[in-house]
N, C-alpha and C positions, 0 to 999 in steps of 0.2 A: 460490165456495167459500171459506169463512173470511173473508168481507168483513163488517166491522162486527160487529154483534151478531146478524146473521141466522144462524139455525141451519142446519146441513147437512141436506139432505133425507134421509129414511130409506133411500133407494136408494143412498146414499153412506156407506161405512164405512171406518174405518182399523183395520188388524189388526196393526200393529207390525212388519211385514215389508216391506221394499222389494221390489216385485213385478217380475219379468221375463217371466212367462208367465201366461196365463189361459185357461180353457176351461170349457165346460158339460159336466157329467157326463151321459153317455148313460144316464140313470137307469132307463129301461124295460129296456134290455139288461142293465144291472148287476143289477137285481132278478131277472131271469130266470135269472141264474147263481148267485144266492144262495139259501139255503133259504127256504121260506115263513116269513112273519113269525111265525106261530104254528102249529106242526105239528099241533095239535089242531083247528085251524080251517082247514085247507088246503082248496082247492077240490076239485071232482069230477075224475075222470079222464076224459080225452078218449077216446072209444071207439076211434077210429082209431089214435092214437099211443100210448095208454096213459099219457100224461103228465098230471100234475095241472094243472088250469087254475084260475085265480082267478075268483071271481064277477065279473060285469060292474062292480059298484060298486067293487070292489077294483082292477080293471084301470084304471078311470077315475082312481082316487086315485093310482095309480102314474104314469099319464100326466101328471098335474097336478103332480108333484113336480119342482122345479127346484133342482138343486145346482150349485155352481160350485167349481172347484178352481184354486188359485193356487200359484205356486212362486217363491221368491226368497230374499233374505237379505242379510246384510252381508259375506259372504265369510269369509276365513281370519283376518282381524285380530281384535284384542281390543276391538272397538268395543262389544261387548255386544248388538249387533243379531243376532238369531237367524237361522239358515238353516233354512227350514221349507217344508213343503207344507201349505197351508191349505185347508180345506173349509168352504164357507159355503152357507147356504140362502137362496133368493129366493122371496118370496111375491108373486104377481102381483096378488092382490086388494088388498093394501095398498101395492104397489109398494115393497117394503122388503127390504133385505138383513138377515140376522141380525146383531144388534149385536155378538155374540161369535162367533168361529169355531165351527163344529160340531165340527171336528177341527183340531188344529195339531200336526203330526208334525215334531219337531225332527230335524235331520240333522247335528248337531255342527258341525264345521268345514267341511263340504262344502256349497258353494253350488249349488243346483239352478238353473242359469242358463237352461236350455231344457227344454221339456216337450212331450210328445205323448201324447194320450189315445187309447187303442185304441177305435175306433168300435163294436166288438162287445161292449164292457163287460168286457173281460178285465183292464184295469188301465191303468197309465200308466208311461211311461218318462221319466226325468230325466237330463239331461246334467250331470254333476258335473265338477269341475276335471280329473280324470284319466281317468274312466271313465263309463259309463252304467249306471244302476240301474233295475230294474223294481219296481213297487209294485202290490199287489193291493187290490181293493175288499174290504171286510169288513163285518160287522155288530157293533155294540157294544150291549150291553144296559144300559139306563138307566131305573131305576124301572119295570121290567116292559115297557118300550118298546124296540123294536129300532131303532137308528139307524145310518145309513151311516157307515162308518169306512174307514180306509186303513192298510195295514201294508206293511212291506218284504217283498218276495217271496223265497221260497226259491230261485226261479229265478235263476241267475247267468248273465249275458250274457257268457260267456267271450270271444266275438269282439270285445266292446266294452270289455274291461279294458285299462287302461294304454295308451290310444290318444290321450291328451291331450284338451284342451277341444273339445267339439263345439258348434258354433254353430247347427246346424239339425237338426231331427228331424221326420219326417213319416211317417204311415201312409197307405196308399192307402184309398179309400172303403170297401172291404170288410174292411180290416184284415189282408189276406193278405201285404202287402209293407211292409217298413220301410226308410226311407232315412235315412242319417246323414251329415252334412257337418261337416268339422272346420275349426278355426282354421288348420290347416296346408294347407287346400285339398283334403284327401283326401275322396273320395266313396265311401261303401259302401252297397250296397243288398242286403237279405236277404229271403228268404222268411220269413214269420212263421207259426207260432212255431218252426219248425225251425232258423232262423238259417242256412240254406243260402245261400251267397253267390251273388248274381245279377250284381252289378256291383262291380268293385273298381278304382277309378281314383285313383291317387296324386296326379295333377296335374290335377284337374278345374278348379281355379281357384287363384289365389294364396292366397286365403282364402275359404272358403265361407260365405255369409251366410244364404241362404234356399233352401228346397226346397218344391215343390208338385207333386202328382200330378194328371193329368187325371181327370175323373169316371169314365171307363172304365178307368183304370189303365194305358193303353197308353203314356203318355208321362210323363216326369218333367222338370220344369224346374228348373235350378239357377242361382242368382245368386251372383256373387262380389263381392269388395271392389272390384275394378276389371275392366275389360274387358267383353266381351259376355256375355249370358246364354247358356245352352246347353240344348238340348232333347235328351233321351235317349229312345231307343226301348227299352221294357222287354222286348220280345221278342228283339231282336238285341243288346241291351246296348251300343249304339253311339250316338254323337252323330249326329243327323239334321238339326239346324239350329242356326244361331247367331243370337242376338237382338242386333242391333247397337244401339248407343246413340250419342247426340250427344255432342259434346265436353264440354258443361256438365252432363251428366246423370250421376246415380249411381242405379243400380237398388237400391231398398230392400227391396221385398217383392213377392210374386206370388201369384196365386190363379186357378184356373179357375172357370168357371161354365158351366152347361148350361141351354138354354132348353127350353120344352115340346116343341119339335120335334126335340130331341136335338142341336141345333147347339151346339158347344162354342166358347167364347171364352176367351182368356187376358188377364187384367188384370195390369199391372205398375205399382206405385206407385214413382215416381221423385222424386229431389231434383234440382231444376234451379235455375238462376240466378234464376228467378221464384218459387220456393217449391215447394210440394207439387203434384205432377202425377200424373194417372192415364192410362195408355196402354192401348189396346185392340189386341190382336193376333189375326190370323186363324190358326186352328189347322190349316189345310190348307197354306197357302203360308208360314206363319210370318212374315208381313209385318205391319208396324204399319199399322193401318187407322184409328186415331183417337188423339187426345191432347187432354187438357183440364187446364188449370191450375185447381186447386181451392182452394188456400190460399196466402197469401203466406209462411206459415211452412213450414219443412221438415217432411216427413212422417216420423214415427217408428214408425208401426204401420199395418196395413192389414188389412181383412177383407172377404169377400163373403158375403152371406146365402145359405143353402142353397137358397132358392127363386129365386135369381138376380135378384131385383128391386132389391136395395140393395147399395151399397158403403159402406164406412166407413173414415174416415181419422182417425188420431190425430196430433197435432203435438208438436213439441218444446216448445211453449208451454203444453201441457196442454189444448188444445181437442180436442173430438170432433165430427166432422162425419159426417152420414149423407146419402148421395147417391143419387138415383134413377138406376138403371143405364141406363134408356132415354133419358131427356133429359139425363143427366149434370149435372143441376142439384142444388145443395145444398138439401135440404128440411128438415134439422134441424141446428142448430149449438148446442153446449153450450160456451160460452166458459168457460175456466178450469175445465173439468170436474175437473181435478186441478191441484195446485200444481206438480208436476213434469211432465216429459215423459211422454206416454202410451206405455208400453212394450209393451202388448198389447191386442188387440181380438178379440172373438169373438161372432158371432151365435148365438142359441139355435137348437136343431135345428128349431124350428117358425118361425123367422125373426121371432118376436114381440118380441125384445129384443136389445140389444147390451150386452155387458159390456166395460168398459175398466179397465185397471189401470195403476199408476204406481210410479215409484221413491219417491214420497212415502208409500208404504205404504197407499195407498187403493185401493179397488175401487168401481166405480159401475155401475149398470144403468140403461140408457136405453131406454124403450119405443119400439118402431118402429111408426109409424103410416103407413099407405099413404094418400097424398093423391091423391084422384081428382078429375078435372076434372068439375065439375057442369054442369048444363044452362045455368046463368046464364053461366058462363065461355064456353061455346060460342056463346051468343047475342052476347056482347060481341065475340068474335072476328069473327063474321059481320057485325056492325054496322060494325066498323072497316074490314073489307074493302069493304063496300058504300059506305061514306063515301068511301074512297079512289077507288073507281070513279067516283062522282058528281063529285068534285073534278076528276078527270082529264078527263072529258067536258066539264065547264064550261070548263076552260082551253082546250079545243079548239073551244069555241063550238058544240058539238053539242047543248047543253041550254039554248037561249036563254030558255026560259020560267022557268028557275031563276036566270037572271042578274039 
């Protein structure tokens, strides 16, 4: 990036805002909550539900729309760097991000340091310096075309007013629960959208850094600035396990994954003396069952693909790595994907692409390609095994005719 006269690829854009959060917009769910694009051309009504349905072509067009949302800024100072939520469009056919933001919503002196997008298309929540604020998806008319927009919601999150800087926000998979973790170590969990309190723990950690829900919503994992991670049972609202770490480890981020047989696994990205490390934890015993050093540089962001096949790591040096979750081998490396540290990573909902964002105000989309072992590779492996067997028997003198 930025080397010599080589131009940046169209999948990399700078939007003038240092980014701390990035996510893919659940566009299909968002569209279902907004009005039809043209009320005079709306689809037929479903006979069973009575709801209007879009024609098959329109449904496919909606499914193929990919929008991304970013949040960040320069903070409260007079640096001239805006604090904003930025909406961008990605085109798979040309592998390109829109050169200009589709939407850039300024937030004045309030820096949106963390962000969580509601999976059901209701909107998104941002952690500002003192409070959390909710934003709704909207439509803007531009030359007779309707485009996705975003606006501040009339919904005031009273329970999240004047609670200080929150460093972690997370919805569970169906969007029915919201977890919020503060710089002061306070953990709050609410039912959504009623904001009825489920868990209220003032001393969950010294300072809370990251939160993630299990796919079934039964558990919540919290990571702090020091000490072990904690596993919370959402039914009993109690701690059920402690995730211990070695002396040279710092837990940076976590995420669950679920295989086709519904087996759940917890991944934790950690900073160690050897660099960036990914750990695998069993979700029955809550014991560490695997650990792999991935990068010599410290990990600054982490993500797991929705289909569970890939992991992604961003580093403080601006590199982006995509890892096969079965072999734990790095299959894609984008060196210097960004000039600054990678602050956020997120896989698309269909696991086809990975977005990365940085404090250098850049956003980048990297296609995800599944590398399969072909027949030739299998024959090479069999040949090597056969050769090893032949050499062994030759040394034993059991194959004199080959000597």
